C-alpha positions as CSV (number, residue, x, y, z in Angstrom):
1,M,112.4,17.6,-61.1
2,G,114.2,20.0,-58.8
3,A,114.9,20.6,-55.2
4,E,111.4,21.9,-54.6
5,A,109.9,18.5,-55.6
6,P,108.5,16.2,-52.9
7,I,109.9,12.9,-51.6
8,G,107.7,9.9,-51.8
9,V,107.7,7.4,-48.9
10,F,105.5,4.2,-48.8
11,D,104.8,1.1,-46.8
12,S,102.2,-1.6,-46.6
13,G,100.6,0.3,-43.8
14,I,101.7,2.5,-40.8
15,G,105.0,0.8,-40.1
16,G,106.9,3.2,-42.4
17,L,106.0,6.0,-40.1
18,S,108.9,4.7,-38.0
19,V,111.2,5.6,-41.0
20,L,109.3,8.8,-41.8
21,K,110.1,10.1,-38.3
22,Y,113.8,10.0,-39.0
23,I,113.4,11.5,-42.5
24,H,111.3,14.4,-41.2
25,A,113.9,15.0,-38.4
26,S,116.9,14.8,-40.8
27,L,115.3,16.9,-43.6
28,P,113.0,19.5,-41.9
29,N,112.7,21.6,-45.1
30,E,111.4,18.8,-47.3
31,Q,107.9,18.1,-48.6
32,L,107.1,14.5,-47.8
33,L,104.4,12.3,-49.2
34,Y,103.5,9.2,-47.2
35,F,101.5,6.4,-48.8
36,A,100.1,3.7,-46.5
37,D,98.8,0.7,-48.5
38,S,96.7,-0.4,-45.5
39,G,93.9,-1.7,-47.8
40,F,96.4,-4.5,-48.7
41,A,98.3,-4.8,-45.5
42,P,100.2,-6.8,-44.3
43,Y,102.5,-7.6,-47.3
44,G,104.3,-10.3,-45.3
45,G,102.1,-13.2,-46.3
46,R,101.4,-12.1,-49.9
47,P,102.9,-13.7,-53.1
48,E,106.0,-11.8,-54.3
49,S,104.4,-11.0,-57.7
50,E,101.5,-9.2,-55.9
51,I,103.9,-7.2,-53.7
52,V,105.9,-6.1,-56.9
53,A,102.6,-5.1,-58.6
54,R,101.5,-3.1,-55.6
55,S,104.9,-1.4,-55.1
56,L,105.1,-0.4,-58.8
57,A,101.5,1.0,-58.7
58,I,102.3,3.1,-55.6
59,A,105.6,4.3,-57.1
60,E,103.7,5.4,-60.2
61,F,101.2,7.2,-58.0
62,L,103.9,9.1,-56.2
63,M,105.7,9.9,-59.4
64,Q,102.5,11.7,-60.6
65,Y,103.2,14.2,-57.8
66,G,106.7,14.7,-59.3
67,A,108.6,12.9,-56.5
68,K,112.4,13.5,-56.7
69,A,113.2,10.4,-54.6
70,L,111.4,7.3,-53.4
71,V,111.8,5.6,-50.0
72,V,110.5,2.0,-49.8
73,A,109.8,2.1,-46.1
74,C,108.8,-1.6,-45.9
75,N,111.2,-4.5,-45.5
76,T,109.0,-6.9,-47.4
77,A,108.5,-4.5,-50.4
78,T,112.2,-3.7,-50.5
79,A,113.1,-7.4,-50.6
80,A,110.5,-8.1,-53.3
81,A,110.3,-5.0,-55.5
82,I,113.1,-2.5,-55.1
83,K,115.0,-4.0,-58.1
84,A,111.9,-3.5,-60.3
85,I,111.4,0.1,-59.1
86,R,115.0,1.0,-59.9
87,E,114.7,-0.6,-63.3
88,L,111.6,1.5,-64.1
89,Y,113.1,4.7,-62.8
90,P,116.9,4.4,-63.4
91,S,117.8,8.0,-62.7
92,L,115.7,8.3,-59.5
93,P,117.2,8.1,-56.0
94,V,115.4,5.0,-54.5
95,V,116.2,4.0,-50.9
96,G,115.0,0.7,-49.4
97,V,115.0,-0.7,-45.9
98,E,117.5,-3.5,-45.3
99,P,117.3,-5.6,-42.2
100,G,120.2,-4.4,-40.0
101,L,122.2,-7.6,-40.3
102,K,125.5,-5.8,-40.8
103,P,125.3,-3.5,-37.7
104,A,123.9,-6.4,-35.7
105,A,126.9,-8.6,-36.7
106,A,129.2,-5.8,-35.5
107,L,127.4,-5.4,-32.2
108,T,126.9,-9.0,-31.1
109,R,129.2,-10.4,-28.4
110,T,127.9,-14.0,-28.5
111,G,128.0,-14.3,-32.3
112,T,124.2,-15.0,-32.3
113,V,121.7,-12.5,-33.7
114,G,117.9,-12.9,-33.7
115,V,116.1,-11.5,-36.7
116,M,112.4,-10.6,-36.2
117,A,110.8,-10.1,-39.6
118,T,107.8,-11.1,-41.8
119,K,107.7,-14.4,-43.6
120,G,108.0,-12.5,-46.9
121,T,111.3,-10.8,-45.9
122,L,112.8,-14.0,-44.4
123,S,112.0,-16.1,-47.5
124,S,113.3,-13.5,-50.0
125,T,116.5,-14.2,-52.1
126,K,117.7,-10.7,-51.1
127,F,117.6,-11.4,-47.4
128,N,119.2,-14.9,-47.7
129,L,122.0,-13.7,-49.9
130,L,122.8,-10.9,-47.4
131,R,122.6,-13.3,-44.5
132,E,125.0,-15.8,-46.2
133,Q,127.5,-13.1,-47.1
134,I,127.7,-11.7,-43.6
135,T,127.9,-15.1,-41.9
136,A,130.7,-16.1,-44.3
137,A,132.6,-12.9,-43.4
138,T,132.0,-12.8,-39.7
139,N,130.8,-16.3,-38.6
140,V,127.8,-14.7,-36.9
141,V,124.8,-17.0,-36.7
142,F,121.5,-15.3,-37.6
143,L,118.3,-16.9,-36.2
144,P,115.4,-15.9,-38.4
145,Q,112.0,-15.6,-36.6
146,A,108.9,-15.0,-38.7
147,C,106.6,-12.8,-36.5
148,I,103.3,-13.7,-38.1
149,G,100.5,-11.4,-37.0
150,L,102.7,-8.8,-35.3
151,A,102.5,-6.1,-38.1
152,D,98.7,-6.7,-37.9
153,Q,98.6,-5.8,-34.2
154,V,100.6,-2.6,-34.9
155,E,98.2,-1.7,-37.7
156,K,95.3,-2.1,-35.2
157,G,97.1,0.2,-32.8
158,E,97.5,-2.6,-30.2
159,L,101.0,-1.7,-29.1
160,H,100.7,-3.0,-25.5
161,S,97.7,-5.3,-25.4
162,A,97.8,-8.8,-23.8
163,A,97.4,-10.4,-27.2
164,T,100.4,-8.5,-28.6
165,A,102.5,-9.3,-25.5
166,A,101.7,-13.0,-25.9
167,L,102.6,-12.9,-29.5
168,V,105.9,-11.1,-29.0
169,R,106.9,-13.3,-26.0
170,G,106.3,-16.4,-28.2
171,Y,108.7,-15.0,-30.8
172,L,111.3,-13.6,-28.4
173,Q,111.7,-16.5,-26.0
174,P,113.3,-19.0,-28.4
175,L,115.7,-16.4,-29.8
176,I,117.0,-15.5,-26.3
177,E,117.1,-19.2,-25.3
178,Q,119.3,-19.9,-28.3
179,G,121.8,-17.3,-27.1
180,A,120.9,-14.2,-29.2
181,D,122.2,-11.1,-27.5
182,T,121.3,-8.8,-30.4
183,L,117.8,-8.4,-32.1
184,V,117.2,-7.0,-35.5
185,L,113.7,-5.4,-36.0
186,G,113.4,-6.5,-39.6
187,C,110.0,-4.9,-40.2
188,T,109.3,-1.2,-40.0
189,H,106.2,-1.9,-38.0
190,Y,108.2,-3.4,-35.1
191,P,109.9,-0.3,-33.7
192,F,106.4,0.8,-32.4
193,V,106.4,-2.3,-30.1
194,Q,110.0,-1.8,-29.0
195,P,109.0,-0.6,-25.5
196,L,107.0,-3.9,-25.2
197,I,109.9,-6.0,-26.5
198,E,112.3,-4.4,-24.0
199,E,109.8,-5.0,-21.2
200,L,109.4,-8.7,-22.1
201,I,113.2,-9.1,-22.5
202,A,113.6,-8.0,-18.9
203,H,111.2,-10.7,-17.8
204,I,113.0,-13.4,-19.9
205,T,116.6,-12.7,-19.1
206,S,118.9,-10.5,-17.0
207,K,121.5,-10.3,-19.8
208,P,121.7,-7.2,-21.9
209,I,120.1,-7.5,-25.3
210,T,120.9,-4.9,-28.0
211,I,118.1,-3.9,-30.4
212,V,118.8,-2.7,-34.0
213,D,116.3,-0.5,-35.8
214,T,116.9,0.5,-39.4
215,G,115.1,3.9,-39.7
216,E,118.1,6.1,-39.1
217,P,120.4,4.6,-41.8
218,V,117.6,5.0,-44.3
219,A,117.4,8.7,-43.6
220,R,121.2,9.0,-43.7
221,Q,121.3,7.3,-47.2
222,L,118.5,9.5,-48.4
223,V,120.3,12.7,-47.3
224,R,123.5,11.4,-49.0
225,L,121.8,10.7,-52.4
226,L,119.9,14.0,-52.4
227,T,123.1,15.9,-51.6
228,E,125.0,14.1,-54.4
229,K,122.3,15.1,-56.9
230,G,121.9,18.7,-55.6
231,L,118.3,18.0,-54.8
232,L,118.2,19.1,-51.1
233,R,115.5,21.7,-50.4
234,Q,117.5,24.3,-48.5
235,E,114.7,26.5,-47.1
236,G,111.0,26.6,-46.6
237,V,108.8,24.8,-44.1
238,G,108.7,21.1,-44.5
239,T,105.3,19.5,-45.0
240,I,103.8,16.0,-44.8
241,T,100.8,14.7,-46.8
242,G,99.3,11.3,-46.1
243,F,97.6,8.9,-48.5
244,T,96.0,5.6,-47.6
245,T,94.1,2.8,-49.3
246,G,92.7,1.9,-45.9
247,S,90.9,4.0,-43.3
248,Q,91.6,7.7,-43.4
249,T,90.9,8.1,-39.7
250,A,93.2,5.2,-38.8
251,L,96.2,6.9,-40.6
252,E,95.3,10.3,-39.0
253,S,95.2,8.6,-35.6
254,A,98.5,6.8,-36.3
255,F,100.2,10.1,-37.2
256,A,98.9,11.7,-34.0
257,K,99.6,8.8,-31.7
258,L,102.9,7.6,-33.0
259,L,104.5,10.8,-34.3
260,G,102.5,13.6,-32.6
261,L,101.8,15.0,-36.0
262,H,98.5,16.1,-37.7
263,P,99.1,16.2,-41.5
264,P,96.2,16.0,-44.0
265,V,95.4,12.5,-45.1
266,M,93.7,11.6,-48.4
267,P,91.9,8.3,-49.0
268,I,92.9,6.6,-52.2
269,A,90.9,3.9,-54.1
270,A,92.6,0.6,-53.5
271,S,93.5,0.2,-57.1
272,A,96.0,3.1,-56.7
C-alpha cells in the first residue's frame, strides 16, 4: 500500500458527497472511491448492529481495491462503527465525521446550540459522551433535534420542495425559539439543504444564526494523516469512481447536480 493507492470514502447514500467535495478540493491528485449504500439508506433509524455490519462489509469492499485510507463520511456510521473498523484495520488511517459540537461551542454567543442529526447519531454513546464532556467544560447547552425523514428527502433530490421545507421548518423552529444561535448540521446529507435552512431561518428570526458543517475538518484530518504516513500522491490527475447499492442513475445524477462532476458509477449487489 503506497501513495498511488486510492482513498475509500463511504456513506449510507449521497450525503457523503458533501465531504467528498472538500476531500477532492484538498487532495486534487488523489484517486477517490465513493461508496453510496443507498440500497440500505438511511442508516439513522436502523439498529446499531446492522450499521456496524454494513460498515464493515463496505470497508472490506474498499480494501479489496487496496485503499490506503478510509473516510466514514456518515455521522451515524461513525458513531456506530468507526471503533470496529479501526480494530479490524489497526494500521490504516480511518477518519470519521464528528458532529461539530466543539467548534459550535466556541462560536455560540447565547451558550445554546441546536444539533440537527439522525436519531441514530443522537442516541449513540459516542455522541452523548462528547456532548457531556463539552457541556462540562464550557457550560454550553446542546439541544438535540432528530430530523426524521430529512436524509430521505436529500436522497430523493428534493432539496427545495414544499415537503422538505415543511420538515425543516418543524425541526428548526423549536431550536430557535429555545435560544439556539448556532446550528450543527450533524448529518452529511444536511449541507445540501443548507440554502433552504438559511432561507427558513430568515423567516423565523432576524437574529444571526451560525451554521456549522463538518466536511472541511474531515478533509484536513485526512491530509494530516496521509502526510504523517508519507502516503500523499504528489502528482498525477485525481480521479473519482462511484459505487452504489442503489440506483446507478441516481448517484450519477447526484454527482452532476450536487458537485458538477461526472465520474463513472458502478452498481453493486446490495450484499456488498
